PAVO-737673 format. One line per 10 residues: number of its first residue (from 1); their letters; for each residue x, z, y of N, C-alpha, C. Coordinates in Angstrom, 3 decimals, decimal comma. Layout:
BEGIN
NUM) A) X/Z/Y/X/Z/Y/X/Z/Y | ...
END
This chain:
BEGIN
1) XXXXXXXXXX) -86,599/-50,450/102,345/-88,042/-49,299/101,925/-88,128/-48,009/102,803 | -88,383/-47,307/103,344/-88,586/-46,134/104,109/-88,611/-45,099/103,068 | -88,157/-43,592/103,844/-88,013/-42,854/102,595/-89,688/-42,472/102,116 | -90,399/-42,219/103,471/-91,875/-41,874/103,145/-92,835/-42,858/101,852 | -92,590/-43,736/101,801/-92,691/-44,943/100,771/-91,895/-44,733/99,546 | -91,043/-44,306/99,547/-90,214/-44,155/98,488/-90,641/-43,073/97,648 | -91,346/-41,825/98,373/-91,500/-40,465/97,995/-93,164/-40,964/97,620 | -93,709/-41,754/97,849/-94,749/-42,455/97,170/-95,259/-42,748/95,961 | -94,510/-43,355/96,169/-93,892/-44,395/95,059/-93,172/-43,552/93,506 | -92,402/-42,474/94,201/-91,981/-41,634/92,774/-92,732/-41,275/91,875
11) XXXXXXXXXX) -94,156/-40,546/93,318/-94,897/-39,456/92,910/-96,091/-40,342/91,699 | -96,314/-41,557/92,151/-97,310/-42,569/91,605/-96,481/-43,152/90,360 | -94,790/-43,190/90,280/-94,481/-44,016/88,928/-94,310/-42,489/87,881 | -94,420/-41,270/88,358/-94,161/-40,272/87,545/-95,091/-40,034/86,069 | -96,197/-40,806/86,413/-97,009/-41,000/85,637/-98,025/-42,551/86,320 | -97,654/-43,255/85,647/-98,009/-44,830/85,966/-99,727/-44,460/85,962 | -100,243/-44,136/84,942/-101,495/-44,609/84,100/-102,697/-43,632/84,903 | -101,928/-42,554/85,824/-102,605/-41,544/86,510/-103,087/-42,105/88,046 | -104,181/-42,123/87,898/-105,404/-42,710/89,131/-105,026/-41,198/90,006 | -104,717/-41,811/91,125/-104,862/-40,738/92,593/-104,781/-40,567/93,653
21) XXXXXXXXXX) -105,652/-39,881/94,564/-106,648/-39,971/94,713/-105,837/-39,852/96,566 | -106,007/-39,987/97,871/-104,570/-40,214/99,203/-104,839/-38,786/99,358 | -105,254/-37,637/99,770/-105,154/-35,967/100,041/-104,138/-35,764/98,908 | -104,070/-36,087/97,621/-103,457/-35,619/96,181/-102,170/-36,014/96,305 | -101,775/-37,663/97,106/-100,433/-37,959/97,231/-100,117/-37,438/98,613 | -100,596/-36,894/100,055/-99,838/-36,124/100,288/-99,996/-34,915/100,111 | -100,199/-34,003/99,617/-99,930/-32,860/99,220/-98,654/-32,767/98,020 | -98,625/-33,720/97,386/-97,097/-34,080/96,563/-95,840/-34,615/97,111 | -96,049/-35,365/98,090/-95,377/-35,725/98,742/-94,964/-35,201/100,385 | -95,625/-34,234/100,538/-95,851/-33,215/101,208/-95,643/-34,231/103,187
31) XXXXXXXXXX) -96,779/-35,061/103,181/-96,500/-35,879/103,852/-98,052/-36,199/104,645 | -98,311/-36,351/105,871/-99,717/-36,292/106,644/-100,336/-37,819/106,370 | -101,536/-37,422/106,359/-102,140/-38,236/105,581/-102,157/-39,545/106,623 | -101,922/-39,258/108,426/-101,460/-40,707/108,710/-100,432/-41,147/108,603 | -99,523/-41,067/107,678/-98,430/-41,567/107,467/-98,522/-41,922/105,764 | -99,290/-41,526/104,886/-99,750/-41,602/103,594/-100,907/-42,603/103,459 | -101,580/-42,985/103,964/-102,749/-43,925/103,902/-102,121/-45,011/104,534 | -101,434/-45,255/105,508/-101,141/-46,724/105,808/-99,923/-47,050/104,741 | -99,709/-46,376/104,099/-98,453/-46,831/103,036/-99,564/-46,954/101,668 | -100,292/-46,632/101,581/-101,490/-47,092/100,259/-101,820/-48,092/100,721
41) XXXXXXXXXX) -102,185/-48,614/101,750/-103,124/-49,646/102,085/-102,079/-51,023/102,292 | -100,926/-50,620/102,591/-99,589/-51,860/102,474/-99,708/-52,359/100,885 | -98,948/-51,240/100,225/-98,767/-51,345/98,724/-99,834/-52,075/98,028 | -101,480/-51,896/98,700/-102,346/-52,442/98,017/-102,349/-53,996/98,357 | -102,632/-53,780/100,008/-103,306/-54,958/100,551/-101,907/-56,305/100,784 | -100,749/-55,705/100,809/-99,615/-56,501/101,470/-98,919/-57,062/100,327 | -98,918/-56,438/98,678/-97,814/-56,241/97,938/-98,701/-57,045/96,841 | -99,906/-55,777/96,429/-100,943/-56,223/95,111/-99,998/-54,843/94,456 | -99,592/-54,217/94,793/-98,618/-53,478/93,803/-100,220/-52,290/93,297 | -100,769/-52,074/94,298/-101,999/-50,723/93,682/-103,408/-51,578/93,536
51) XXXXXXXXXX) -104,143/-50,597/92,777/-105,772/-51,080/92,864/-106,185/-49,768/92,859 | -107,451/-50,397/93,921/-108,071/-48,445/95,001/-109,489/-49,012/93,918 | -110,050/-47,653/93,401/-111,493/-47,465/93,460/-112,222/-46,414/93,890 | -113,349/-46,854/94,318/-114,063/-45,758/94,497/-114,695/-44,638/93,788 | -114,469/-43,352/93,542/-115,347/-42,520/92,829/-116,925/-42,843/92,412 | -117,533/-42,664/91,721/-119,120/-42,945/91,412/-119,732/-41,808/92,761 | -121,148/-42,034/92,903/-121,336/-41,129/93,364/-122,010/-39,789/92,942 | -121,997/-39,986/91,462/-122,317/-39,130/91,033/-121,349/-38,446/90,769 | -120,314/-38,948/90,622/-119,349/-37,478/90,772/-118,643/-36,600/91,629 | -118,533/-37,186/93,351/-118,395/-36,891/94,263/-119,713/-35,782/94,540
61) XXXXXXXXXX) -121,134/-35,972/94,375/-121,946/-35,752/94,928/-122,662/-34,008/93,928 | -121,793/-34,429/92,711/-121,741/-33,013/91,926/-121,158/-31,883/92,685 | -119,898/-32,188/92,711/-118,985/-31,764/93,363/-119,300/-31,361/95,125 | -120,076/-32,203/95,488/-120,357/-31,521/97,133/-119,492/-31,780/98,004 | -118,906/-33,222/97,869/-117,622/-33,604/98,747/-118,128/-35,201/98,718 | -117,223/-35,791/100,073/-117,286/-37,253/100,267/-116,741/-37,391/99,000 | -116,835/-38,895/98,898/-116,315/-39,678/97,797/-115,256/-40,301/98,126 | -114,021/-40,106/96,900/-112,548/-40,176/96,828/-112,128/-41,469/96,790 | -111,309/-42,508/97,094/-110,672/-43,590/96,705/-109,631/-43,213/95,778 | -109,742/-43,878/94,745/-108,741/-43,514/93,674/-107,377/-44,505/93,611
71) XXXXXXXXXX) -105,889/-44,246/93,678/-105,199/-45,349/93,326/-104,313/-45,110/92,245 | -104,349/-46,541/92,160/-103,756/-46,613/90,444/-102,630/-48,040/90,629 | -101,284/-48,239/90,493/-100,252/-49,059/90,352/-100,968/-49,915/89,496 | -100,677/-51,002/89,583/-100,698/-52,445/88,777/-99,767/-51,935/87,343 | -99,670/-52,747/86,471/-98,994/-52,928/85,900/-97,209/-53,841/86,667 | -97,997/-54,868/86,917/-96,910/-55,528/87,733/-96,351/-54,376/88,918 | -97,371/-53,755/89,720/-96,903/-53,050/90,848/-95,462/-52,170/90,504 | -95,912/-51,410/89,266/-95,166/-50,004/88,457/-93,468/-50,962/88,230 | -93,710/-52,000/87,529/-92,536/-52,771/87,623/-91,725/-52,951/89,103 | -92,530/-53,476/89,607/-91,861/-54,112/91,393/-91,743/-52,325/91,966
81) XXXXXXXXXX) -92,130/-51,286/91,769/-91,867/-50,331/92,079/-90,557/-49,791/91,513 | -90,421/-49,740/90,510/-89,278/-49,502/90,001/-87,925/-50,017/90,414 | -88,288/-51,418/90,360/-87,162/-51,786/90,834/-86,631/-51,440/92,308 | -87,860/-51,581/93,400/-87,618/-51,303/94,635/-86,557/-49,763/94,689 | -87,170/-49,160/94,093/-86,730/-47,820/94,088/-85,099/-47,694/93,589 | -84,771/-48,339/92,596/-83,943/-48,507/92,091/-82,722/-49,048/93,149 | -83,284/-50,799/93,639/-82,713/-51,135/94,787/-82,046/-49,942/95,710 | -82,989/-49,291/96,152/-83,150/-48,914/97,376/-82,161/-47,361/96,927 | -81,874/-46,916/95,680/-81,315/-46,475/95,119/-79,469/-46,529/95,353 | -79,151/-47,434/94,916/-78,182/-48,125/94,781/-77,598/-48,754/95,798
91) XXXXXXXXXX) -78,413/-48,839/96,905/-78,214/-49,041/98,453/-77,385/-47,299/98,644 | -78,283/-46,429/99,054/-77,933/-45,524/99,006/-76,349/-44,889/98,814 | -76,378/-44,899/97,524/-75,421/-44,560/96,726/-74,002/-45,039/97,362 | -74,143/-46,898/97,372/-73,294/-47,603/98,307/-73,468/-47,050/99,571 | -74,327/-46,853/100,217/-73,424/-46,409/101,611/-72,915/-44,870/101,731 | -73,317/-43,759/100,745/-72,692/-43,065/100,768/-71,688/-43,156/100,706 | -71,013/-43,747/99,309/-69,678/-43,919/98,689/-68,671/-44,535/100,158 | -69,150/-45,457/100,625/-68,325/-46,086/101,992/-68,183/-44,982/103,222 | -69,152/-43,932/103,545/-69,287/-42,713/104,338/-67,978/-42,042/103,618 | -67,706/-41,375/102,224/-67,108/-40,712/101,803/-65,695/-41,109/102,177
101) XX) -65,692/-42,235/101,347/-64,009/-42,845/101,715/-64,041/-43,306/102,795 | -64,463/-43,178/103,718/-64,247/-43,623/105,306/-63,406/-42,596/106,028
END
């Protein structure tokens, strides 16, 4: 798992019930949209961890902007994302310990 994916998952897991839009995730992870959107697509399409919903026409027209796509972790996605982050953290800790004792 890449660091960039881990950052996106950490933000999504900070409040799994909150829907978030792509540029919001870019700001919160300090990553470029060209990095974040492919991650979101992969998490949705390949893993099924995310649901994507387009906001209603009334919402975005009232604010005078384009429609946003909101992303929300599925229940299963939240469980699997936590497990994946835990595995990545354990792996990083083991690698760090090996490097420190070498």
